[in-house]
C-alpha positions as CSV (number, residue, x, y, z in Angstrom):
1,M,-36.1,221.5,137.3
2,P,-37.0,219.8,134.1
3,D,-34.6,217.1,132.7
4,D,-32.6,217.3,129.7
5,E,-35.1,215.0,127.7
6,S,-38.1,216.7,128.5
7,V,-36.5,220.2,127.4
8,A,-35.1,218.7,124.3
9,E,-39.0,217.2,123.7
10,E,-40.4,220.8,124.3
11,Q,-38.1,222.4,122.1
12,S,-38.9,219.8,119.4
13,V,-42.5,220.5,119.8
14,N,-42.0,224.2,119.6
15,E,-39.7,223.9,116.5
16,S,-42.7,221.9,114.7
17,E,-45.4,224.2,115.7
18,S,-43.8,227.0,114.6
19,D,-42.7,225.2,111.0
20,P,-45.6,225.5,108.7
21,G,-44.0,222.8,106.4
22,F,-44.3,222.7,102.7
23,E,-48.0,223.6,101.3
24,F,-49.1,223.1,97.3
25,K,-52.1,225.1,96.7
26,I,-54.2,226.1,93.5
27,G,-55.6,229.5,93.9
28,A,-59.2,230.3,93.2
29,S,-57.9,232.4,90.4
30,A,-56.1,229.5,88.7
31,W,-59.2,227.5,88.6
32,F,-61.0,230.5,86.6
33,G,-57.8,230.6,84.4
34,M,-58.3,226.9,83.9
35,A,-62.0,227.4,82.9
36,F,-61.4,230.3,81.0
37,T,-58.6,228.4,78.9
38,Y,-61.0,225.4,78.6
39,V,-63.8,227.5,77.3
40,Y,-61.2,229.5,74.8
41,I,-59.8,226.2,73.1
42,L,-63.5,225.0,73.2
43,N,-64.5,227.8,70.9
44,L,-61.5,227.2,68.6
45,D,-63.2,224.0,67.5
46,A,-59.7,222.3,67.4
47,H,-61.0,219.0,67.2
48,L,-62.2,219.9,63.8
49,L,-58.5,219.4,62.9
50,L,-59.0,215.6,63.4
51,D,-59.9,213.5,60.7
52,S,-63.0,211.7,62.0
53,P,-63.6,214.1,65.2
54,S,-66.2,212.9,67.7
55,S,-68.3,214.4,70.3
56,E,-66.1,213.2,73.1
57,D,-62.9,214.9,70.9
58,Q,-64.6,218.3,71.1
59,Y,-64.3,218.5,74.7
60,L,-61.4,216.1,75.3
61,L,-58.8,218.2,73.3
62,P,-59.3,221.5,75.5
63,L,-59.1,219.2,78.6
64,I,-55.5,218.0,77.3
65,G,-54.6,221.6,76.3
66,V,-55.4,222.8,79.7
67,G,-53.4,220.0,81.4
68,M,-50.5,220.8,79.2
69,L,-50.4,224.4,80.1
70,F,-50.8,224.4,83.7
71,G,-48.8,221.1,84.0
72,S,-45.8,223.0,82.3
73,I,-46.4,226.0,84.5
74,L,-46.1,223.8,87.6
75,L,-42.8,222.2,86.2
76,H,-41.6,225.8,85.9
77,E,-42.3,226.3,89.7
78,I,-41.0,222.9,90.4
79,G,-37.7,224.2,88.5
80,H,-37.6,227.0,91.1
81,A,-38.2,224.9,94.2
82,I,-35.2,222.5,93.2
83,A,-33.2,225.6,92.7
84,F,-34.1,227.1,96.3
85,T,-33.7,223.7,97.7
86,V,-30.0,223.4,95.9
87,A,-29.0,226.6,97.2
88,G,-30.0,225.5,100.8
89,F,-33.3,227.2,101.4
90,K,-36.5,225.4,102.2
91,V,-39.4,225.9,100.0
92,R,-42.4,226.7,101.8
93,T,-45.1,227.1,98.9
94,I,-45.7,226.2,95.3
95,A,-49.0,228.0,94.1
96,L,-50.6,228.3,90.9
97,E,-52.9,231.3,90.0
98,V,-54.3,232.7,87.0
99,W,-51.3,234.8,86.1
100,G,-49.1,231.6,86.3
101,G,-47.6,230.5,89.8
102,Y,-45.1,231.2,92.1
103,T,-42.4,229.4,94.8
104,A,-41.8,231.0,98.2
105,A,-38.8,230.2,99.9
106,E,-38.7,230.2,103.8
107,T,-39.7,233.0,106.1
108,G,-36.9,235.8,106.0
109,I,-35.5,235.0,102.9
110,S,-35.4,237.8,100.5
111,Q,-34.7,237.1,97.0
112,W,-33.5,240.7,96.3
113,R,-30.7,240.2,98.7
114,L,-29.5,236.7,97.6
115,P,-25.6,236.1,96.8
116,L,-25.3,236.8,92.8
117,G,-25.0,233.1,91.9
118,K,-28.1,232.0,94.0
119,Y,-30.1,234.8,93.1
120,F,-29.4,234.0,89.2
121,W,-29.8,230.2,89.3
122,T,-33.0,230.3,91.5
123,S,-34.6,232.9,88.7
124,F,-33.3,231.3,85.7
125,A,-34.2,227.6,87.1
126,G,-37.9,228.3,86.1
127,P,-37.7,229.1,82.4
128,G,-34.7,227.0,82.1
129,V,-37.0,224.0,82.9
130,N,-39.5,225.2,80.1
131,L,-36.5,225.3,77.5
132,L,-35.3,221.9,78.5
133,I,-38.5,220.4,77.9
134,A,-38.7,222.4,74.6
135,V,-35.4,221.0,73.5
136,V,-36.3,217.4,74.7
137,V,-39.1,217.4,72.6
138,W,-37.8,219.2,69.7
139,T,-34.6,217.2,69.5
140,F,-35.6,213.5,70.7
141,I,-39.4,213.2,70.1
142,L,-40.1,215.4,67.2
143,E,-36.7,214.8,65.8
144,S,-35.7,218.5,65.0
145,P,-38.3,219.5,62.8
146,D,-38.0,223.2,60.9
147,W,-40.0,225.9,62.2
148,T,-42.6,225.0,59.4
149,E,-42.7,221.5,59.8
150,A,-43.5,222.3,63.7
151,R,-46.0,224.6,62.7
152,D,-47.8,222.1,60.5
153,L,-47.7,219.5,63.3
154,M,-49.5,221.9,65.3
155,M,-52.3,221.8,62.4
156,L,-52.3,217.8,62.8
157,S,-50.3,217.2,59.6
158,G,-48.7,214.4,61.1
159,T,-50.0,211.7,64.0
160,I,-52.2,212.9,66.8
161,G,-49.3,211.7,69.2
162,Q,-47.3,214.6,67.1
163,F,-49.8,217.2,67.3
164,Y,-49.7,216.7,71.3
165,W,-46.0,217.0,71.6
166,A,-45.9,220.1,68.9
167,W,-48.4,222.0,71.2
168,L,-46.4,220.9,74.4
169,L,-43.3,222.4,72.5
170,A,-45.1,225.5,71.6
171,I,-46.5,226.1,75.1
172,N,-43.0,225.7,76.8
173,L,-41.1,227.7,74.4
174,Y,-43.9,230.5,74.9
175,L,-43.2,230.1,78.5
176,A,-39.6,230.4,78.5
177,V,-39.3,233.1,76.0
178,L,-42.2,235.1,78.1
179,N,-40.5,234.7,81.4
180,L,-37.1,235.5,80.2
181,L,-38.3,239.2,79.2
182,P,-36.0,241.5,81.2
183,L,-38.9,243.0,82.9
184,Y,-40.4,242.6,86.1
185,P,-42.0,240.8,87.3
186,M,-41.0,238.1,85.0
187,D,-38.0,236.0,86.1
188,G,-36.2,237.7,83.1
189,G,-36.2,241.0,85.4
190,H,-34.5,239.2,87.9
191,V,-32.2,237.3,85.7
192,F,-31.4,240.7,83.8
193,R,-30.6,242.3,87.4
194,A,-28.3,239.7,88.4
195,I,-26.3,240.3,85.0
196,L,-26.0,243.9,86.1
197,M,-25.0,242.9,89.4
198,F,-22.1,241.0,87.8
199,F,-21.0,243.9,85.7
200,I,-21.7,246.5,88.1
201,G,-21.6,245.1,91.4
202,G,-23.7,245.7,94.6
203,F,-27.6,245.9,94.8
204,F,-28.6,249.5,94.2
205,L,-27.6,250.3,90.9
206,P,-28.6,247.1,89.4
207,T,-32.1,247.3,91.0
208,L,-32.6,250.7,89.9
209,I,-31.5,250.4,86.3
210,S,-33.5,247.1,85.6
211,G,-36.6,248.6,87.5
212,A,-36.1,252.2,85.7
213,I,-36.2,250.1,82.2
214,S,-38.7,248.0,83.1
215,I,-41.2,250.4,84.4
216,T,-40.3,252.7,81.1
217,V,-41.5,249.6,78.8
218,G,-44.7,249.0,80.9
219,G,-45.7,252.7,81.0
220,L,-44.9,252.9,77.2
221,G,-47.2,249.8,76.7
222,A,-50.0,251.5,79.0
223,I,-49.7,254.8,76.8
224,Y,-50.4,252.8,73.7
225,V,-53.2,251.1,75.0
226,V,-54.7,254.4,76.3
227,L,-54.2,256.2,72.8
228,E,-55.5,253.4,70.7
229,I,-58.6,253.8,73.0
230,R,-59.0,257.1,72.3
231,E,-58.4,257.1,68.9
232,G,-60.7,253.8,68.1
233,G,-62.9,253.6,71.2
234,W,-63.5,250.9,73.9
235,A,-64.1,248.4,71.0
236,R,-60.0,248.6,70.9
237,L,-59.9,247.1,74.2
238,E,-61.2,243.6,72.4
239,D,-57.8,243.5,70.9
240,L,-55.5,245.2,73.3
241,W,-56.8,243.9,76.7
242,V,-53.7,241.5,76.7
243,V,-51.3,244.4,76.3
244,G,-53.0,246.3,78.9
245,L,-53.0,243.9,81.3
246,F,-49.3,242.8,80.8
247,S,-48.3,246.6,81.0
248,F,-50.0,247.0,84.3
249,A,-48.4,244.1,85.5
250,V,-44.8,245.0,84.3
251,I,-45.4,248.4,86.4
252,W,-46.7,247.0,89.2
253,G,-43.8,244.4,89.3
254,S,-41.6,247.3,88.6
255,L,-42.7,249.5,91.6
256,G,-42.2,246.5,93.6
257,A,-38.4,246.2,92.6
258,L,-38.0,249.7,93.2
259,L,-39.4,250.0,96.5
260,T,-37.0,247.3,97.7
261,L,-34.5,250.5,97.4
262,A,-36.3,252.3,100.2
263,D,-34.3,249.7,102.5
264,P,-30.8,249.8,101.0
265,D,-29.3,248.8,104.6
266,E,-31.1,245.4,104.6
267,P,-28.5,242.7,105.2
268,A,-27.5,240.6,102.4
269,I,-27.6,236.9,102.8
270,E,-24.1,235.5,103.0
271,E,-22.9,232.7,100.7
272,G,-22.8,229.3,102.1
């Protein structure tokens, strides 16, 4: 008969083997996104805004832009990770992909069945971090310029430092607003569902209402793109491809939300 010490050691080994631990990864699509963003900024010739642009500036400015964008996305995901940790869940993965990123909690934790408070805060935490960064930059670094002054700083009306801070402000405001849209798969879709849960209660109706609204918006966007292509030809796709991709993502995310209704008896995670 094995002694208690050997049994405990064996259990510890089994637990460590079954626990995959934390993983941070940058997906192949994220590298593509970084390269695409770099080339896009490079083609804007942003270095020409400088008083005495050099050949180094031509390649340095896009690199800094990529760093600010994906750095802000990473901080967004870290916000989600902190919220999950505070809520008492282990974070398994933080990943960057071409569409942004995602944070995955421990196996068996369904975000859709979290208690209302934890569900709201784990959903809001990502865009909340972007809002916080924007407020700090706006208030304490750029010293509360009005919108016109902030736009001018983005065009290098001030110092080179103000130029970078103004763009960091713009990037984080963009990420916050985009992710708070009440549509799936954006964080705002989950925040909107949490608000419905607060007023209506339960899981079923809030999911049905938020999913139906989201898929309707995505469908209307897709119909608009199709009608524009029918009228103006495939050349219209040059201007509307972003709308098309966004509409597809919203439809896909909405279907995922609505499919969670197929298992209405899935147990909710208890507060604790």
